[in-house]
VOMARRO-312132 format. One record per residue (C-alpha): residue number from 1; residue in one letter; x, y, z. Coordinates in nm, 2 decimals. Each point is the difference from the previous one (the first is absolute). Example, Ala and Ser with C-alpha at 12.3 -4.5 7.8 and 13.67 -1.06 7.14 Angstrom:
2
  num  residuo      px      py      pz
    1        a    1.23   -0.45    0.78
    2        s    0.14    0.34   -0.07
//
This chain:
145
  num  residuo      px      py      pz
    1        m    0.00    0.00    0.00
    2        v    0.28    0.24    0.09
    3        r    0.17   -0.08   -0.33
    4        f   -0.33    0.07   -0.19
    5        i   -0.04    0.34    0.17
    6        g    0.36    0.09   -0.08
    7        s   -0.04   -0.10   -0.36
    8        l   -0.32    0.21   -0.02
    9        a    0.17    0.30    0.15
   10        l    0.29   -0.03   -0.24
   11        g   -0.23   -0.03   -0.30
   12        a   -0.20    0.31    0.12
   13        a    0.33    0.20    0.04
   14        m    0.11   -0.10   -0.35
   15        l   -0.33    0.11   -0.15
   16        v    0.01    0.34    0.18
   17        g    0.36    0.05   -0.11
   18        a   -0.08   -0.10   -0.36
   19        g   -0.29    0.25    0.00
   20        s    0.22    0.29    0.11
   21        a    0.29   -0.10   -0.23
   22        g   -0.24    0.02   -0.29
   23        a   -0.11    0.36    0.09
   24        q    0.17    0.24   -0.24
   25        t    0.06    0.37    0.06
   26        y    0.03    0.20   -0.32
   27        m    0.18    0.33   -0.07
   28        d   -0.22    0.30    0.06
   29        m   -0.07    0.14   -0.35
   30        k   -0.20    0.30    0.12
   31        g    0.13    0.34   -0.09
   32        t    0.10    0.21   -0.30
   33        w    0.26   -0.15   -0.24
   34        t    0.15    0.19   -0.29
   35        g    0.25   -0.07   -0.28
   36        t    0.09    0.09   -0.35
   37        g    0.01   -0.28   -0.24
   38        e    0.11   -0.08   -0.36
   39        a   -0.26   -0.13   -0.24
   40        i   -0.03   -0.10   -0.36
   41        v   -0.33    0.08   -0.15
   42        d   -0.18   -0.10   -0.32
   43        g   -0.33    0.19   -0.05
   44        p   -0.20    0.25    0.21
   45        s    0.01   -0.07    0.37
   46        a   -0.18    0.18    0.28
   47        h    0.32    0.05    0.19
   48        h    0.22    0.06   -0.30
   49        l   -0.17    0.23   -0.24
   50        p    0.12    0.02   -0.36
   51        t    0.08    0.38    0.05
   52        d    0.22   -0.07    0.31
   53        a    0.38    0.04   -0.04
   54        s    0.15   -0.32   -0.12
   55        k    0.29   -0.14   -0.19
   56        p   -0.08   -0.19   -0.32
   57        a    0.11   -0.36   -0.02
   58        a   -0.11   -0.13   -0.35
   59        t   -0.38    0.03    0.02
   60        y   -0.01    0.00    0.38
   61        r    0.05    0.28    0.26
   62        l    0.25   -0.01    0.29
   63        r   -0.14    0.19    0.30
   64        h    0.09    0.10    0.35
   65        q   -0.31    0.04    0.23
   66        t   -0.04    0.06    0.37
   67        f   -0.27   -0.21    0.18
   68        t   -0.15    0.01    0.35
   69        y   -0.16   -0.29    0.17
   70        k   -0.22    0.10    0.30
   71        i   -0.06   -0.32    0.20
   72        e   -0.30    0.08    0.23
   73        g   -0.08   -0.33    0.15
   74        q    0.14   -0.35    0.07
   75        d   -0.14   -0.33    0.13
   76        g    0.28   -0.26    0.04
   77        r    0.18   -0.01   -0.33
   78        r   -0.29    0.16   -0.20
   79        f    0.01    0.38   -0.05
   80        w   -0.18    0.28   -0.19
   81        g    0.03    0.36   -0.10
   82        s    0.07    0.19   -0.32
   83        i    0.27    0.05   -0.27
   84        s    0.05    0.34   -0.16
   85        s    0.21    0.18   -0.26
   86        e   -0.02    0.36   -0.12
   87        h   -0.29   -0.10   -0.22
   88        v   -0.23   -0.24    0.18
   89        t   -0.08   -0.17    0.34
   90        e   -0.15   -0.34    0.02
   91        r   -0.07   -0.26    0.26
   92        l    0.26   -0.26    0.09
   93        i   -0.03   -0.33    0.18
   94        g    0.28   -0.24    0.10
   95        s    0.14   -0.28    0.19
   96        l    0.34   -0.11    0.14
   97        s    0.11   -0.36   -0.08
   98        a   -0.02   -0.26    0.27
   99        n    0.37    0.06    0.09
  100        g   -0.05    0.38   -0.01
  101        k    0.28    0.06   -0.25
  102        a   -0.21    0.04   -0.32
  103        v   -0.26    0.27   -0.06
  104        y   -0.29   -0.04   -0.25
  105        m   -0.24    0.29   -0.09
  106        a   -0.27    0.08   -0.24
  107        g   -0.14    0.33   -0.11
  108        l   -0.29    0.06   -0.24
  109        r    0.23   -0.02   -0.30
  110        g    0.29   -0.23    0.07
  111        l    0.20   -0.22    0.23
  112        l    0.30    0.07    0.23
  113        d    0.24   -0.26    0.13
  114        g    0.28    0.08    0.23
  115        e    0.24   -0.09    0.28
  116        v    0.05    0.13    0.35
  117        i    0.35    0.15    0.03
  118        d   -0.05    0.12    0.36
  119        a   -0.27    0.15    0.22
  120        d    0.01    0.33   -0.20
  121        m    0.08   -0.11   -0.35
  122        i   -0.16   -0.23   -0.26
  123        q    0.10   -0.06   -0.36
  124        m   -0.31   -0.01   -0.23
  125        c   -0.06   -0.08   -0.36
  126        y   -0.33    0.09   -0.18
  127        r   -0.15   -0.17   -0.30
  128        e   -0.30    0.10   -0.21
  129        a   -0.11   -0.15   -0.33
  130        s   -0.30    0.04   -0.23
  131        p   -0.05   -0.01   -0.38
  132        t    0.10    0.37   -0.02
  133        l    0.25    0.04    0.28
  134        a    0.30   -0.17    0.17
  135        v    0.19    0.15    0.30
  136        v    0.28   -0.15    0.21
  137        g    0.17    0.21    0.27
  138        c    0.21   -0.06    0.31
  139        n    0.09    0.22    0.29
  140        e    0.11    0.01    0.36
  141        m   -0.27    0.13    0.24
  142        k    0.11    0.16    0.32
  143        r   -0.23    0.05    0.30
  144        q   -0.03    0.36    0.09
  145        k    0.07    0.08    0.37
//
C-alpha cells in the first residue's frame, strides 16, 4: 500500500511538472516598431505608388520605404495591430512560432515572415502577389522606446 501511494505521488508530481514545462512564455510584441526596408516592385502597390521615388531595374522598381507596426494587443503568441507607410494604414495580425523565434504576420494585402533578433529587433520580409502586382521587401524593425 505504501509503495502504491508513493507511485501515485510520483506520477502526480510528474504530471504537474510536465504541465508547467509545456507552458511557454512569448516575447511581448506590443509597442511601436519602425524600420526602412528595401523592396522590389512590379506594378502599382498601395505602399509603393508608381509616382514614388525609385530606381529602375529592368521593368521593375527598386524602393526604400519606412514602415511602422503598432502592435496594440497580444494573447500568448498571437498579436494584432496595424501596419502603415506614408500612403496607407491597414490592420495587421500575427503569431510567433512555437519556439518564439519566427514571426508570421498578415495584412490586408500581403504576408510578412520574420525572425526575432532580440527583444527590440525583428527582421521581416513582406510578399504580395496578384495578377497585376508583385512586391518583395525586407527590413529590420526596431521597437521604439
